C-alpha positions as CSV (number, residue, x, y, z in Angstrom):
1,M,0.1,-13.6,12.4
2,N,-3.3,-15.2,12.0
3,Q,-6.6,-13.3,11.5
4,W,-7.4,-13.1,15.2
5,S,-3.9,-11.9,16.1
6,K,-4.0,-9.3,13.4
7,Y,-7.4,-8.1,14.6
8,F,-6.3,-7.6,18.2
9,A,-3.0,-6.1,17.1
10,K,-5.0,-3.4,15.3
11,N,-7.7,-2.9,17.8
12,N,-6.6,-2.4,21.4
13,L,-6.0,0.2,24.1
14,I,-3.0,1.6,22.2
15,T,-5.2,2.2,19.1
16,Q,-7.6,4.2,21.1
17,I,-4.9,6.2,22.8
18,E,-3.5,7.1,19.3
19,I,-6.9,8.0,18.1
20,N,-7.3,10.5,20.9
21,R,-3.8,11.9,20.0
22,L,-5.0,12.4,16.4
23,N,-8.1,14.2,17.6
24,K,-5.9,16.7,19.3
25,L,-3.5,17.0,16.3
26,Y,-6.4,18.0,14.0
27,Q,-7.2,20.9,16.4
28,L,-3.7,22.4,16.2
29,G,-2.8,25.5,14.2
30,N,0.0,25.4,11.6
31,E,2.6,26.9,13.9
32,A,1.9,24.4,16.8
33,L,1.8,21.5,14.3
34,L,5.1,22.6,12.7
35,E,6.7,22.5,16.2
36,R,5.4,19.0,16.7
37,Y,7.0,17.9,13.3
38,N,10.3,19.5,14.4
39,D,10.3,17.7,17.7
40,S,9.3,14.3,16.2
41,F,12.0,14.6,13.5
42,L,14.7,15.3,16.0
43,S,13.5,12.5,18.2
44,I,13.6,10.0,15.3
45,F,17.0,11.2,14.0
46,K,18.7,11.1,17.5
47,H,17.2,7.7,18.2
48,A,18.4,6.3,14.9
49,I,22.0,7.7,15.1
50,K,22.3,6.4,18.6
51,N,20.7,3.0,18.3
52,A,20.6,1.8,14.7
53,P,24.0,0.5,13.5
54,F,23.0,1.3,9.9
55,Y,22.5,5.0,10.6
56,K,25.5,5.2,12.8
57,N,27.7,3.9,10.0
58,L,25.8,5.8,7.2
59,Y,26.1,9.2,8.9
60,Q,29.6,8.7,10.0
61,S,30.6,7.9,6.5
62,H,29.1,11.3,5.4
63,G,30.8,13.2,8.2
64,I,27.5,13.9,10.1
65,S,27.3,13.9,13.9
66,I,24.3,14.2,16.1
67,N,25.0,17.9,16.8
68,D,25.0,18.8,13.1
69,I,21.2,18.4,12.9
70,K,19.6,21.1,14.9
71,D,16.1,21.4,13.5
72,I,13.9,20.0,10.7
73,T,15.3,22.4,8.1
74,D,18.6,20.5,8.4
75,I,17.0,17.4,7.0
76,N,18.6,18.0,3.6
77,K,22.0,17.5,5.1
78,L,21.2,13.8,5.5
79,P,21.8,11.3,2.7
80,I,18.9,9.8,0.7
81,I,18.4,6.1,1.0
82,D,16.3,3.7,-1.1
83,K,15.3,0.1,-1.2
84,N,18.5,-1.1,-2.8
85,I,20.6,0.5,-0.1
86,I,18.8,-0.9,2.8
87,K,17.5,-4.3,1.7
88,S,20.5,-6.1,3.1
89,Q,20.7,-3.8,6.1
90,V,17.2,-4.2,7.7
91,D,18.5,-6.0,10.8
92,K,20.8,-3.0,11.4
93,I,17.9,-0.6,11.2
94,Y,15.6,-2.3,13.6
95,T,16.1,-1.0,17.2
96,N,13.6,-2.9,19.3
97,F,13.4,-6.3,21.0
98,D,13.4,-9.3,18.7
99,F,10.3,-10.8,20.5
100,L,8.3,-7.8,19.4
101,K,9.4,-8.0,15.7
102,V,6.7,-8.4,13.1
103,I,7.8,-8.9,9.5
104,G,6.2,-7.1,6.6
105,L,7.0,-7.2,2.9
106,T,6.8,-4.6,0.2
107,S,5.7,-5.4,-3.4
108,G,8.2,-7.3,-5.6
109,T,7.6,-6.7,-9.3
110,T,10.6,-4.4,-9.5
111,G,12.9,-6.7,-7.5
112,T,13.2,-8.8,-4.4
113,P,10.5,-7.7,-1.9
114,L,11.9,-5.5,0.9
115,K,11.6,-7.0,4.3
116,I,10.6,-4.4,6.9
117,Y,9.9,-4.7,10.7
118,R,7.1,-3.4,12.9
119,T,6.1,-4.0,16.4
120,P,2.5,-4.4,17.8
121,F,2.7,-0.8,19.0
122,D,3.6,0.4,15.5
123,I,0.7,-1.6,14.0
124,A,-1.7,-0.1,16.5
125,K,-0.5,3.4,15.6
126,E,-1.1,2.7,11.9
127,Q,-4.5,1.3,12.6
128,A,-5.4,4.4,14.6
129,Y,-4.9,6.6,11.5
130,I,-7.2,4.3,9.5
131,H,-9.9,4.3,12.2
132,H,-9.7,8.1,12.7
133,Y,-9.8,8.8,9.0
134,R,-12.8,6.6,8.4
135,K,-14.7,8.1,11.3
136,L,-14.1,11.5,9.9
137,H,-16.0,10.4,6.8
138,G,-18.9,8.6,8.4
139,F,-17.8,5.1,9.2
140,N,-17.2,3.8,12.7
141,A,-15.2,0.6,13.4
142,G,-17.6,-2.2,14.0
143,Q,-20.2,-1.2,11.5
144,P,-20.6,-3.6,8.6
145,I,-18.0,-3.2,5.9
146,L,-17.5,-5.0,2.6
147,S,-13.9,-5.8,1.6
148,L,-12.7,-6.3,-2.0
149,R,-8.9,-6.1,-1.6
150,G,-7.7,-9.5,-2.8
151,V,-7.6,-11.0,0.7
152,L,-9.2,-14.2,-0.5
153,G,-7.9,-16.2,-3.4
154,K,-9.7,-18.0,-6.2
155,S,-10.6,-21.1,-4.1
156,V,-13.0,-19.2,-1.7
157,T,-16.0,-17.2,-2.8
158,H,-16.5,-15.1,0.5
159,E,-15.8,-15.1,4.2
160,Y,-17.3,-13.2,7.1
161,F,-15.1,-12.2,10.0
162,K,-17.4,-11.4,12.9
163,P,-15.1,-9.5,15.4
164,A,-14.5,-6.8,12.8
165,N,-17.9,-7.2,11.1
166,I,-16.2,-7.5,7.7
167,L,-17.5,-9.4,4.7
168,Y,-14.6,-10.4,2.5
169,V,-15.5,-11.1,-1.2
170,S,-13.1,-13.0,-3.4
171,S,-12.3,-10.4,-6.0
172,P,-10.9,-13.0,-8.5
173,N,-14.3,-14.6,-8.5
174,V,-16.4,-11.6,-9.4
175,N,-17.8,-12.3,-12.9
176,E,-20.9,-12.7,-15.0
177,S,-21.8,-16.1,-13.5
178,T,-21.3,-15.1,-9.8
179,I,-22.5,-11.5,-9.7
180,E,-26.1,-12.3,-8.8
181,M,-24.9,-14.5,-5.9
182,Y,-22.7,-11.6,-4.7
183,Y,-25.5,-9.1,-5.1
184,D,-27.8,-11.1,-2.8
185,L,-25.0,-11.6,-0.3
186,I,-24.1,-7.9,-0.2
187,Q,-27.8,-6.8,0.0
188,K,-28.3,-9.1,2.9
189,F,-25.2,-7.9,4.7
190,K,-26.1,-4.2,4.2
191,P,-22.6,-2.7,4.4
192,V,-22.2,0.9,5.5
193,A,-18.9,1.1,3.7
194,V,-16.6,-0.8,1.3
195,E,-12.8,-1.0,1.2
196,A,-11.4,-1.9,-2.1
197,Y,-8.9,-1.6,-4.9
198,P,-10.3,0.8,-7.4
199,S,-10.1,-1.7,-10.3
200,Y,-12.0,-4.3,-8.2
201,L,-14.8,-1.9,-7.3
202,H,-15.1,-0.8,-10.9
203,K,-15.3,-4.4,-12.0
204,L,-18.1,-5.1,-9.5
205,C,-20.1,-2.1,-10.9
206,I,-19.7,-3.3,-14.5
207,E,-20.9,-6.8,-13.7
208,L,-23.9,-5.3,-11.7
209,E,-24.7,-3.0,-14.5
210,N,-24.7,-5.8,-17.0
211,K,-27.4,-7.6,-14.9
212,G,-29.4,-4.4,-14.3
213,L,-28.6,-4.4,-10.6
214,K,-27.6,-1.6,-8.2
215,L,-26.3,-1.4,-4.6
216,D,-26.4,1.4,-2.0
217,I,-23.1,1.7,0.0
218,P,-22.7,5.2,1.5
219,V,-18.9,5.3,1.7
220,S,-16.1,3.8,-0.3
221,F,-12.4,3.7,0.8
222,T,-10.0,3.0,-2.1
223,S,-6.3,2.4,-1.9
224,S,-3.2,0.6,-3.3
225,E,-3.9,1.6,-6.9
226,T,-4.3,4.9,-8.7
227,L,-7.9,5.9,-8.6
228,L,-8.7,7.1,-12.1
229,S,-11.4,9.7,-12.9
230,W,-13.4,7.4,-15.1
231,Q,-13.5,4.8,-12.3
232,R,-14.9,7.3,-9.9
233,E,-17.4,8.5,-12.5
234,K,-18.7,4.9,-12.8
235,I,-18.6,3.8,-9.1
236,E,-20.0,6.8,-7.2
237,P,-23.4,7.0,-9.0
238,F,-23.8,3.3,-9.4
239,L,-23.2,2.5,-5.7
240,N,-24.7,5.8,-4.5
241,T,-21.5,6.2,-2.7
242,K,-18.7,8.8,-1.9
243,I,-15.2,7.6,-2.6
244,F,-12.3,8.7,-0.3
245,D,-9.0,7.7,-1.7
246,W,-6.0,6.7,0.5
247,Y,-2.3,6.6,-0.6
248,G,0.4,5.0,1.5
249,N,3.1,2.3,1.1
250,A,4.1,-1.0,2.7
251,E,7.1,0.7,4.2
252,R,4.8,3.0,6.2
253,S,6.9,6.0,5.2
254,I,4.1,8.2,3.7
255,L,0.4,8.6,4.1
256,I,-1.8,10.9,2.1
257,A,-5.6,10.9,1.8
258,Q,-8.5,12.8,0.4
259,N,-10.7,15.1,2.5
260,A,-14.4,15.9,2.1
261,K,-13.4,18.4,-0.8
262,M,-11.6,15.5,-2.6
263,E,-8.3,17.3,-2.0
264,Y,-5.3,15.1,-1.0
265,Y,-3.5,16.1,2.2
266,P,-0.8,14.4,4.4
267,M,-2.0,12.7,7.6
268,P,-0.7,14.9,10.5
269,L,2.6,13.9,12.0
270,Y,2.8,10.7,10.1
271,S,5.7,11.5,7.9
272,I,7.9,14.2,6.4
273,N,7.6,14.4,2.6
274,E,10.0,16.1,0.3
275,F,8.3,16.3,-3.1
276,R,10.5,16.0,-6.2
277,S,9.7,15.8,-9.9
278,S,10.2,12.1,-10.2
279,S,9.9,10.8,-6.6
280,V,9.1,11.6,-3.0
281,I,11.7,11.6,-0.2
282,T,9.9,10.3,2.9
283,T,10.8,10.1,6.6
284,N,8.4,8.1,8.8
285,L,7.6,9.6,12.2
286,T,5.4,6.7,13.6
287,N,7.9,3.8,13.7
288,K,10.9,4.4,15.9
289,S,11.6,0.7,15.9
290,F,12.3,0.7,12.1
291,P,13.2,4.3,11.2
292,L,13.3,5.3,7.6
293,I,14.9,8.7,7.2
294,R,14.9,10.3,3.8
295,Y,13.7,7.1,2.1
296,E,13.0,7.5,-1.6
297,V,9.7,6.4,-3.0
298,D,9.4,6.2,-6.9
299,D,5.8,7.4,-7.2
300,Q,5.3,10.9,-8.4
301,I,3.3,13.4,-6.4
302,E,2.9,16.8,-8.1
303,V,2.5,19.8,-5.8
304,E,1.9,23.4,-6.5
305,S,4.6,24.9,-4.3
306,K,8.2,23.8,-3.8
307,D,8.4,25.4,-0.3
308,F,9.5,22.6,2.1
309,L,7.8,23.9,5.2
310,Q,4.5,24.7,3.5
311,N,4.4,21.3,1.9
312,L,5.1,19.7,5.2
313,I,1.8,20.6,6.7
314,N,-0.4,22.1,4.0
315,P,0.7,21.1,0.5
316,K,-1.5,21.7,-2.5
317,I,-1.3,18.3,-4.1
318,L,-2.2,18.3,-7.8
319,S,-1.8,14.6,-8.7
320,I,-0.5,11.2,-7.6
321,S,0.8,8.7,-10.2
322,G,2.8,5.6,-10.3
323,R,0.4,2.9,-9.2
324,Q,-1.6,2.3,-12.2
325,S,-1.7,-1.2,-13.6
326,D,-3.6,-3.6,-15.8
327,N,-5.5,-6.6,-14.5
328,V,-5.0,-10.2,-15.4
329,I,-8.2,-11.6,-16.9
330,L,-9.3,-15.1,-16.2
331,K,-11.2,-17.5,-18.5
332,D,-14.5,-17.0,-16.5
333,G,-14.2,-13.2,-17.0
334,S,-12.9,-12.4,-13.5
335,H,-10.2,-9.8,-13.0
336,V,-7.1,-10.1,-10.8
337,G,-5.3,-6.8,-9.9
338,C,-2.4,-5.8,-7.8
339,V,-0.5,-8.9,-9.0
340,D,2.6,-7.7,-7.4
341,H,1.3,-9.5,-4.3
342,A,2.2,-12.8,-6.1
343,F,5.9,-11.9,-5.6
344,K,5.7,-11.3,-1.8
345,G,7.7,-13.8,0.1
346,V,9.7,-14.8,-3.0
347,N,13.4,-14.1,-2.8
348,H,16.1,-13.5,-5.4
349,I,14.0,-11.9,-8.2
350,E,15.5,-8.7,-9.6
351,M,12.6,-7.9,-12.0
352,A,9.4,-9.3,-13.4
353,Q,6.8,-8.6,-16.0
354,I,3.5,-10.3,-16.6
355,H,2.3,-10.7,-20.2
356,Q,-1.2,-11.8,-21.1
357,Y,-2.1,-11.9,-24.8
358,N,-5.6,-13.5,-24.4
359,V,-7.3,-15.7,-21.9
360,I,-6.7,-19.0,-23.9
361,D,-2.9,-18.5,-23.7
362,P,-0.8,-19.0,-20.6
363,I,-0.1,-16.1,-18.3
364,E,3.6,-15.5,-19.0
365,V,5.7,-14.4,-16.1
366,K,9.0,-13.1,-17.3
367,L,11.6,-13.2,-14.6
368,V,15.1,-11.7,-14.2
369,V,16.6,-13.6,-11.3
370,N,20.0,-13.6,-9.5
371,P,22.2,-16.7,-9.1
372,S,20.7,-17.5,-5.7
373,F,17.2,-18.1,-7.2
374,S,16.2,-21.7,-6.5
375,K,13.6,-24.3,-7.2
376,A,12.0,-23.5,-3.8
377,D,11.7,-19.8,-4.9
378,E,9.9,-20.9,-8.1
379,D,7.6,-23.2,-6.2
380,Q,6.7,-20.4,-3.8
381,L,6.0,-18.1,-6.7
382,R,3.9,-20.7,-8.4
383,A,1.9,-21.3,-5.2
384,N,1.3,-17.6,-4.8
385,W,0.0,-17.3,-8.4
386,I,-2.3,-20.3,-8.0
387,R,-3.8,-18.9,-4.9
388,M,-4.6,-15.7,-6.8
389,V,-5.8,-17.0,-10.2
390,G,-6.6,-20.6,-9.5
391,T,-5.6,-23.7,-11.6
392,E,-7.6,-23.0,-14.7
393,M,-5.1,-20.6,-16.1
394,E,-1.8,-22.0,-17.3
395,L,1.3,-20.3,-15.9
396,L,4.5,-20.0,-17.9
397,F,7.7,-18.8,-16.2
398,T,10.2,-17.5,-18.6
399,Y,13.7,-16.6,-17.4
400,C,15.4,-13.7,-19.3
401,D,17.8,-10.9,-19.2
402,K,17.0,-7.3,-18.3
403,S,17.7,-6.2,-21.8
404,E,14.5,-8.0,-22.9
405,L,12.4,-5.8,-20.7
406,T,13.8,-2.3,-21.6
407,Y,10.8,-1.3,-23.8
408,I,8.7,-0.4,-20.7
409,P,9.6,1.9,-17.7
410,Y,10.3,-0.9,-15.3
411,Q,10.8,1.4,-12.3
412,K,7.0,1.6,-12.0
413,Y,5.3,0.2,-8.9
414,H,3.3,-2.3,-10.9
415,I,4.5,-4.1,-14.0
416,I,1.5,-5.8,-15.6
417,I,1.8,-5.9,-19.4
418,K,-0.9,-6.9,-21.9
419,Q,0.8,-6.7,-25.3
420,K,0.4,-8.7,-28.5
421,P,3.6,-10.5,-29.5
422,E,5.4,-9.1,-32.5
């Protein structure tokens, strides 16, 4: 999808209908909301077992029939699935027409990216949650918004997209020599809000501070990385802003965000979340076309209570971890984060690590690949990296065995390593 197609897929009549639905959901009491969760779960389960060959076969192999699941408390009777189980089964999970199919990819540092499917209707629903959430915190779609989310690569400094009134800044180009240009650009644009990776927003503030410059951006929406307390402490006073953090995933199976009290809470009727000590078992409720039922997410979300129904609608979330990573540093002082994006669209990688010892050495990408990995896969990976970091940094692809990577917890969402060689 090109930029215009993406814009209209996210901003249409369906989006507005879903926003109106969300307005009503926020007005419901706990009992009424719990009933909605129950109805949505049963609807998703029945649709999946009837229409998705993957679930028909999975549940049959576990001796589960449609009549065995009577309400939401029966969810624990269903088997847990994960990325490894479904990555070769995605066409047997999708239940809609092929001409409506839109492909999405998860991150790929811990293996081959998972291909998932959405339809324009599902995309509009997702966007409705974003619009509604941002409006709750003082930003209306169409107001000027700054974006530092790695949308642009190293070759473009900035880009303005008029229909959405978004100024995209090339995050990999924010450094000592460019910061005054970006400061003037942002001052002239007068953004009401900024959407950003926390590390990129923090980097912007550091560069501004070094030049004695400040900005005034009332609202900041962060996502995709763990927002660290020291980042918030730097960003909020420096931009005269209030940060609202958003946690979700590419599979669209969970969505948690901060309210005005800085407490995390689940977006209503978006997903069913079963919090465990080392992972979250998620069930999406917004995408019938590609149902993920009891899908395990490796990130850790600590909650105060273990009661399933309480955590369904009103959990006390203590912490979220699992998406913290280092940045690759370029020769000009720019930082590039969320480097897992370099692996999207590249097949046959089982695992990867990125090692950077200093900026004069190559960026070493250690790869564990399966036998189907080809020259075309490597060329695609190299092209992705060049887009993100440019051509000034030398790239070194090293092929190795998993045993060479066992000194770090490679189940983490990001695997970016800065470590001096022994």
